[in-house]
C-alpha positions as CSV (number, residue, x, y, z in Angstrom):
1,X,-285.7,-17.1,38.1
2,X,-284.0,-19.3,40.0
3,X,-284.6,-19.3,43.7
4,X,-281.5,-18.2,45.8
5,X,-280.2,-21.1,47.5
6,X,-279.9,-20.0,51.8
7,X,-281.0,-21.6,54.7
8,X,-284.1,-20.8,54.7
9,X,-284.5,-21.9,50.9
10,X,-282.6,-25.1,50.5
11,X,-282.8,-26.6,47.6
12,X,-285.1,-29.9,47.3
13,X,-282.2,-33.1,46.4
14,X,-283.0,-34.6,44.0
15,X,-282.9,-38.6,42.7
16,X,-279.9,-37.9,40.7
17,X,-278.1,-35.7,43.7
18,X,-276.9,-38.7,46.1
19,X,-273.9,-38.1,47.6
20,X,-271.3,-40.8,48.6
21,X,-271.0,-41.4,52.5
22,X,-267.4,-40.6,53.9
23,X,-266.8,-44.8,54.1
24,X,-268.0,-45.5,50.4
25,X,-265.2,-42.3,49.2
26,X,-262.7,-43.6,51.1
27,X,-263.2,-47.2,49.4
28,X,-261.9,-45.2,46.2
29,X,-257.6,-45.6,45.1
30,X,-257.9,-41.9,44.1
31,X,-259.6,-39.2,46.8
32,X,-259.7,-35.5,46.0
33,X,-260.3,-33.2,48.4
34,X,-261.5,-29.9,47.7
35,X,-263.7,-27.2,49.0
36,X,-263.7,-23.6,49.2
37,X,-260.2,-22.1,50.7
38,X,-260.1,-21.7,54.3
39,X,-262.3,-24.5,55.3
40,X,-259.5,-26.6,56.8
41,X,-259.2,-29.4,53.7
42,X,-255.6,-29.7,54.2
43,X,-256.1,-30.7,57.6
44,X,-258.9,-33.3,56.7
45,X,-257.1,-34.2,53.7
46,X,-253.8,-35.2,55.7
47,X,-256.0,-36.9,58.4
48,X,-257.7,-39.0,55.8
49,X,-254.3,-40.6,54.5
50,X,-253.4,-41.0,58.1
51,X,-256.7,-43.0,58.7
52,X,-256.3,-45.2,55.5
53,X,-252.6,-46.0,56.5
54,X,-253.1,-46.8,60.3
55,X,-256.2,-49.2,59.1
56,X,-253.4,-51.1,57.7
57,X,-251.9,-51.5,61.1
58,X,-255.1,-52.0,62.4
59,X,-255.9,-55.0,60.2
60,X,-252.0,-56.7,60.5
61,X,-251.9,-57.5,57.0
62,X,-249.2,-56.7,54.1
63,X,-247.7,-53.2,54.0
64,X,-249.8,-50.3,52.6
65,X,-248.6,-47.8,50.8
66,X,-250.6,-44.4,50.9
67,X,-249.6,-41.1,49.0
68,X,-251.0,-37.5,50.4
69,X,-250.3,-34.7,47.3
70,X,-250.1,-31.3,47.6
71,X,-249.9,-29.0,44.8
72,X,-246.9,-26.7,44.1
73,X,-246.0,-26.0,47.9
74,X,-243.3,-23.2,47.5
75,X,-242.4,-24.7,51.3
76,X,-241.1,-27.8,50.1
77,X,-239.3,-28.9,47.2
78,X,-240.3,-29.5,43.6
79,X,-241.9,-32.8,43.6
80,X,-240.4,-33.8,46.4
81,X,-241.7,-36.9,48.2
82,X,-240.5,-37.7,51.9
83,X,-242.5,-40.1,54.5
84,X,-244.4,-38.5,57.6
85,X,-245.4,-41.8,59.0
86,X,-244.4,-45.4,58.9
87,X,-245.4,-48.4,60.9
88,X,-244.6,-52.1,60.6
89,X,-247.7,-52.6,58.4
90,X,-248.2,-48.9,56.6
91,X,-246.0,-46.2,55.1
92,X,-247.5,-42.7,54.7
93,X,-245.5,-40.3,51.7
94,X,-246.3,-36.9,51.0
95,X,-245.4,-35.8,47.4
96,X,-245.4,-32.0,46.6
97,X,-246.2,-31.8,42.8
98,X,-244.6,-29.0,40.7
99,X,-245.9,-28.7,37.0
100,X,-242.0,-27.9,35.4
101,X,-240.4,-31.1,37.5
102,X,-243.5,-33.2,36.3
103,X,-243.3,-31.7,32.9
104,X,-239.6,-32.7,32.4
105,X,-240.6,-36.2,34.1
106,X,-243.2,-36.8,31.4
107,X,-241.0,-35.1,28.5
108,X,-238.4,-38.2,29.7
109,X,-241.3,-41.2,30.1
110,X,-242.3,-40.4,26.6
111,X,-238.8,-39.6,24.9
112,X,-237.0,-42.7,27.3
113,X,-234.2,-40.4,28.2
114,X,-234.8,-38.8,31.0
115,X,-231.3,-36.3,30.8
116,X,-232.4,-35.4,27.4
117,X,-235.7,-34.4,28.4
118,X,-233.9,-32.0,31.2
119,X,-232.0,-30.3,28.0
120,X,-235.3,-30.1,26.2
121,X,-237.2,-28.9,29.0
122,X,-234.9,-26.2,30.2
123,X,-234.6,-24.5,26.6
124,X,-236.5,-21.0,27.4
125,X,-238.9,-21.5,24.2
126,X,-239.9,-24.6,25.5
127,X,-240.1,-23.5,28.9
128,X,-242.5,-20.6,27.9
129,X,-244.7,-22.5,25.8
130,X,-245.0,-25.0,28.6
131,X,-246.2,-22.1,30.6
132,X,-248.8,-20.5,28.3
133,X,-250.3,-23.3,26.8
134,X,-254.1,-22.8,28.0
135,X,-254.6,-25.8,30.3
136,X,-251.2,-27.4,30.1
137,X,-250.0,-26.3,33.4
138,X,-253.1,-28.2,35.5
139,X,-253.2,-30.9,33.2
140,X,-249.6,-31.8,34.4
141,X,-250.5,-31.6,37.5
142,X,-253.0,-33.9,37.6
143,X,-251.5,-36.1,35.6
144,X,-248.2,-36.4,37.9
145,X,-251.0,-37.5,40.6
146,X,-252.4,-40.2,37.9
147,X,-249.0,-41.6,37.0
148,X,-248.2,-42.2,40.6
149,X,-251.7,-44.6,41.4
150,X,-249.8,-47.1,40.4
151,X,-247.3,-47.2,42.7
152,X,-249.3,-46.7,45.8
153,X,-251.9,-48.2,47.6
154,X,-254.2,-45.1,47.6
155,X,-253.7,-41.1,47.1
156,X,-255.4,-38.7,48.7
157,X,-255.4,-35.0,47.1
158,X,-255.1,-32.0,48.7
159,X,-256.8,-30.3,45.8
160,X,-256.9,-26.7,45.5
161,X,-259.8,-24.4,46.4
162,X,-263.2,-25.0,44.0
163,X,-262.8,-23.2,41.0
164,X,-259.2,-24.2,40.4
165,X,-260.2,-28.0,40.8
166,X,-262.8,-27.9,38.2
167,X,-260.3,-26.1,35.8
168,X,-257.5,-28.7,36.3
169,X,-260.3,-31.0,35.3
170,X,-261.6,-29.3,32.3
171,X,-257.9,-28.7,30.9
172,X,-257.7,-32.7,31.1
173,X,-261.1,-32.9,29.1
174,X,-259.9,-30.1,27.0
175,X,-256.5,-32.2,25.8
176,X,-258.3,-35.2,25.4
177,X,-260.2,-33.5,22.5
178,X,-258.1,-30.7,20.9
179,X,-255.5,-33.3,20.5
180,X,-256.8,-36.2,18.9
181,X,-254.7,-39.6,18.4
182,X,-251.4,-37.8,20.3
183,X,-249.1,-38.8,23.3
184,X,-251.1,-35.6,25.2
185,X,-255.1,-37.1,24.0
186,X,-254.3,-40.3,24.8
187,X,-253.0,-39.5,28.7
188,X,-255.7,-37.2,28.8
189,X,-258.8,-39.2,27.7
190,X,-257.1,-42.4,30.2
191,X,-256.9,-39.9,33.2
192,X,-260.7,-38.5,32.4
193,X,-261.8,-42.6,32.0
194,X,-260.1,-42.8,35.4
195,X,-261.7,-40.2,36.9
196,X,-265.1,-40.9,36.2
197,X,-264.8,-44.6,37.5
198,X,-266.1,-44.1,41.3
199,X,-264.1,-47.5,42.1
200,X,-260.8,-45.6,41.3
201,X,-261.9,-42.0,42.1
202,X,-263.9,-40.2,44.4
203,X,-264.5,-36.8,45.6
204,X,-264.5,-35.1,49.0
205,X,-266.3,-31.3,49.4
206,X,-265.2,-30.1,52.7
207,X,-267.2,-26.9,53.9
208,X,-267.5,-25.3,57.3
209,X,-271.1,-24.6,59.0
210,X,-271.4,-21.4,57.6
211,X,-273.9,-20.2,54.9
212,X,-271.5,-19.1,52.2
213,X,-269.0,-21.8,52.3
214,X,-272.4,-24.3,52.5
215,X,-274.3,-23.3,49.5
216,X,-270.6,-22.8,47.2
217,X,-270.0,-26.4,47.9
218,X,-273.6,-28.0,47.1
219,X,-272.8,-25.3,43.8
220,X,-268.9,-27.4,43.1
221,X,-271.2,-30.9,43.6
222,X,-273.2,-29.7,40.4
223,X,-270.5,-28.7,38.6
224,X,-268.5,-31.9,39.5
225,X,-271.7,-33.7,38.0
226,X,-271.8,-31.7,34.6
227,X,-268.1,-32.1,33.6
228,X,-268.4,-36.0,35.4
229,X,-271.3,-37.7,34.9
230,X,-271.8,-40.2,37.6
231,X,-270.0,-38.7,39.8
232,X,-271.3,-38.3,43.6
233,X,-269.0,-36.1,45.8
234,X,-269.1,-37.0,49.4
235,X,-269.9,-34.2,51.8
236,X,-268.0,-33.3,54.9
237,X,-268.7,-30.3,57.2
238,X,-265.8,-29.6,59.5
239,X,-265.0,-27.6,62.5
240,X,-267.9,-28.3,64.7
241,X,-267.8,-26.3,67.8
242,X,-269.2,-29.0,70.7
243,X,-273.2,-28.4,72.4
244,X,-272.6,-27.1,76.0
245,X,-274.7,-29.5,78.5
246,X,-276.8,-28.1,81.3
247,X,-277.7,-24.6,80.1
248,X,-280.2,-22.3,82.2
249,X,-282.0,-21.6,79.1
250,X,-282.1,-22.0,75.4
251,X,-281.4,-19.1,73.1
252,X,-283.7,-19.9,70.9
253,X,-283.7,-18.7,67.1
254,X,-281.6,-16.2,66.0
255,X,-284.0,-14.0,64.8
256,X,-285.0,-13.4,68.2
257,X,-281.5,-12.2,70.0
258,X,-281.1,-9.2,71.1
259,X,-278.0,-9.2,69.8
260,X,-275.7,-11.4,67.5
261,X,-272.4,-10.3,69.7
262,X,-271.6,-13.1,72.9
263,X,-271.4,-11.7,76.1
264,X,-269.1,-14.5,77.1
265,X,-267.0,-17.5,75.5
266,X,-270.1,-19.8,76.6
267,X,-272.5,-17.6,75.0
268,X,-270.2,-17.2,72.0
269,X,-270.2,-21.7,72.2
270,X,-274.2,-21.7,72.3
271,X,-274.8,-19.3,69.7
272,X,-272.5,-21.0,67.4
273,X,-274.5,-24.2,67.8
274,X,-277.5,-22.8,67.6
275,X,-276.1,-21.3,64.0
276,X,-274.3,-24.1,62.8
277,X,-277.6,-26.0,63.2
278,X,-279.8,-23.1,61.0
279,X,-277.0,-22.7,58.6
280,X,-277.0,-26.6,58.0
281,X,-280.8,-26.8,56.6
282,X,-279.1,-25.8,53.4
283,X,-278.3,-28.9,53.2
284,X,-281.2,-30.7,54.7
285,X,-281.8,-34.0,53.3
286,X,-278.5,-34.9,52.0
287,X,-275.7,-37.3,53.2
288,X,-272.6,-35.8,54.8
289,X,-270.8,-36.2,57.6
290,X,-269.4,-34.0,60.5
291,X,-265.9,-33.2,62.1
292,X,-265.2,-31.2,65.2
293,X,-263.3,-28.1,65.7
294,X,-260.0,-28.8,66.6
295,X,-257.6,-25.9,68.0
296,X,-255.1,-24.9,64.5
297,X,-252.8,-23.7,66.9
298,X,-251.6,-27.0,67.2
299,X,-250.5,-27.5,63.8
300,X,-251.9,-29.7,60.6
301,X,-249.8,-32.7,61.6
302,X,-251.2,-32.5,65.0
303,X,-254.6,-31.2,63.5
304,X,-254.8,-34.2,61.2
305,X,-254.0,-36.5,64.2
306,X,-256.6,-35.9,65.6
307,X,-259.4,-35.8,63.5
308,X,-257.8,-39.1,62.0
309,X,-259.0,-40.6,65.5
310,X,-262.3,-38.7,64.6
311,X,-262.6,-40.6,61.2
312,X,-261.3,-44.2,62.6
313,X,-265.1,-43.5,65.2
314,X,-267.0,-43.1,62.5
315,X,-265.7,-45.1,59.6
316,X,-266.4,-49.2,60.6
317,X,-263.5,-50.9,60.4
318,X,-264.0,-53.4,56.9
């Protein structure tokens, strides 16, 4: 029986379980940012996109096009494209990928007649089959992202939560095997080949310094390695609280605390810092990056700008 993973029983990293450093992750053309819901991965993914874009401003050579991708955000137009930041040497755009709009675009590309594709996809039977076909929805979403790779220097994807990210990749793999010889199979195979290439693709798993997200992140890392052999996902802990200075006395090990509840704000921050250190033993021996806590009430745009500056300070300028 396998031992339960916890801060007290961290898994031993094996030679085959290395994780990519953040600087290495950011070199890939396609960067998939994923993790458990609620870890702040949307802000982190936008921060990475902002960092990559403004790097072009720092280097001052050529014009760099960066795309930040979200999936089926109901508050944005289907396949809506907007510029969210621009400078002399860079352009950062956001694309909200929608499955039906992408499916229509894909059919238009294959038929060579976009107008005819609209009529085809508009048929109620076709729309039903497109929604009902197992895995087609997920493959179309990834396919649109993959199609855009030739239009941008780098793409950063705010992927769905852990389990659905795996489902999207597995669905694409299934199409590459089940429909051998057809256009869907050829494109699905090419997509998987791209995702397997570390020069083209990297994965960054975002977690919080809490036991459950940390454990689930390692499980996700193992799943990605299994379905995409050779993959070395990067690991990142988000929302790390700052350590307080000049404490009168250390609180010691959490097991010795009289109460887990904080007496005041100072006590809360110190207890949180200690718990962070204890929980991070789960990732003992693994390479990972940290990002500080930024007040989320500022909104994702302002949070991502702050995090982009932190990323810049951590990643050496090439």
